[in-house]
N, C-alpha and C positions, 0 to 999 in steps of 0.2 A: 747830609755834611762833605763841605767842599773845602779843597786845598789847591794850594797855586804853588807850582815847584819852580825854582827859579835855575839858571843853566847849570848850577851845581847840587841842585837837590834830589834826593834819592828818588827812585821810580816808585811809587806805591799799587798801581797798575797799569796794566798791559794796555788801557784805552790811550788813544793818541799817542801813542809810544810806536818809532820804527823798529821793526822787528830785527834791523843790522844795527840797534844803539847797543851801547854797551853800558846803558845805564843810566843815561845822562837825559834826562828829557829837554826839548828847546824851551825855551826864554817861553812863558805865559801858558804853557800848557796846564788845560784846567785836569785837574782827577774827580768822578764822584765816585764816594765809596757808600756802601750801602750800611744804614745803620743798624749795628746788630743787637742794641735794645739792651735796657739792664742787663747785669749778671743774676742769671740765674730764673728768669722769666723762660716758662716753656713756651717751645714753637712748635707749630704743627706745619708740616710741609704739605698736607693736604685739609686745608681748613675746610670743614662744615659749610653749606650754604647760609646756617641761622649766625654764623661769627661775627662778633661784635655786637649783638643785640639782647637784650634781656641783661643787661648788667655785665655780661662775661668779655673779656679782653680779645681782642683777635687771635685767633689761633689755639685759644681752649677750646673745652668741650665739656658736657654736661651730661651727665647720667640719668637727669632727668628726676623728679619726685621720690625716696625711698618707698620699696613695696612692703606695708604692712601686711603680715599675716592676718586671717580670720578666722576664728577658730569656727567649725561648722556649727550649726542651728541645733542644743539639743532636742532630742524628740520627747513626746509626753510623758512616758515614763520615766525617762532621766529629770525632766523638768518637778515630776509629780516628788520623788525621791527626792530630788533638793530641795524642795520646799518643806516638805515633810523633816528633813534633817534639820534645817534653819529653825522650826517652828517649835521640834522636839526639847525638853527640857535634856541639859547636858547625864542627868542619870538615865534617861531611855536606854541608850544603846549597853550600857554594863546590865540593866536589867534583864534587856532582850538575851542578851549571851547568858547572864546566869539562869532564865530561864530553860533554853539550850540543854545546858549543862544538867539542871535538873531534871530535864526528862528523859534524858539518855542515863543517869542512874536511877530514875523510876523505872523505865524498862528493865534494865540489870535486875532489878528487886523484884519487880512484878514475875516476872519469866521464868528468872529461876534458871539461867543456862546451863546450872552443874548436873540437871535432871532431864535436859531434854536431851533426842537424839541429834547425832551428827548433822543430819539428812535433813532433820525439822525446819521448816520454812521463819524467819529467813535465813536461808545458809548462803554461804560463801561458795560460788560459784565455780573457783578454782579446784577446791576441797571435793565438790560433789560430781567434778566431771572427770577427775585426774585422781583423786584421794591424798594430793599434797597439802599442806599448808601451806596458806599464803601468807605475805607479811602480816596482816593483822588477825590472823586467827587468833583464838583464845583470847581476845584481847577486853571481851564482854566480860569473860569468866575470870579472867582476870580482876575486872572493875568489881565484879561480885565478890569476890573472895577478899577484895580492900576495903566493900563497905561493909565486911562483917570482921574485919581484922585478922584476916588470915594470910598476913605477907608472906609465909613459905608457901601456900598451897596459889597465892596470887604470880608470885614469883615464876613457880613450876610452870603455868599456863602461856603467860606471855612476860621474860624476866624485864627485858627491852622496855617495855609499857609500864610495867611497875619503876622501873629508873627513871623515868622522863616523867612520871606523874607531879613529882615534888617541884620541878624545873617551872612546866605548866601551871601547875595552881599559883606559884608566885608571881607569874609573868601575867596570870589572869587577874591576882589579887592589886599588884602594882598599876594594872593599865585602868580598872577598874575604880578604883581608889581616886586616881589622878583625874577621870573624867566625871565622878561624880560628887567627889567632895575636895577635888585638889590638893590629895596628898602627894607625898615628894619621897616614895619610897625610894632607895637605893636602885638604880637600874641593874638590872642585870642583862650585859652586853654578851650577846652571842655572835664572835665573829663567825665570815663564811669559812674557814678552816675548820672550827668547833661544828659548825653545822655540818660540812662535808662528812667529816669524821663519825658524826653520830649516824647520819645517814650511809655510811660505808658498814659499820656495825650494824646496823639493823638488816641492810641487806645479806651479810653476813649470816647473821642469825638465822636468817629465814632460808638460807640456803642449808645450813648444819642441821637446822631440826627435822629435815625430811632425809639425811640421811641414812641408812638402813643400818648402821651401825653403833654397836653400845662404845661410847657413853650418849651419843647422839640421839639415839631411841628413846631416853628420858626427856627429848624435849618436845616429842611428839604429840601433839592434840588432836 
């Protein structure tokens, strides 16, 4: 862009101007101003060598194509399990879980843990080596008493387990019914504070049952 200043025109640039002048340029002096470009156009003082190619305006830069994360290829076992899950009927998983629960109940009934020795196999490693009740000690005996409808004896052997059984049973029925038959039972929502509180009570019960003073000695199994 060029401009021509007359004898009384203002000086726009220092080109062609006498340093001792007071602002007036000689008549006919031509000044050349750099075109700043449109307002808002990004400028790059160090344009890369490819500026102005690939449809990019001069002075702009390109980050290149976006990097897409590729998940790792699953191994053979994972592929087999995924194929088996995709081809199995929807009631297969609840049936397998029910089989595991039934196997545990059958073991409790057949073994009759109420008449076995404390160190009979399989035994709790912590109790066998230290004599202390672990957090799960008494659970099999409590299950045996529950299956025989003896609630006080079951609570005597593991009160926390007896307390949790109704909630675990409902969670299983709600999940199995939804998976196998599409039931929409009311969901039992357990928040993180509730789960944390239950675990804290369980750990406190595990400590108290090992104290050698009454009435905590009644909890030792």
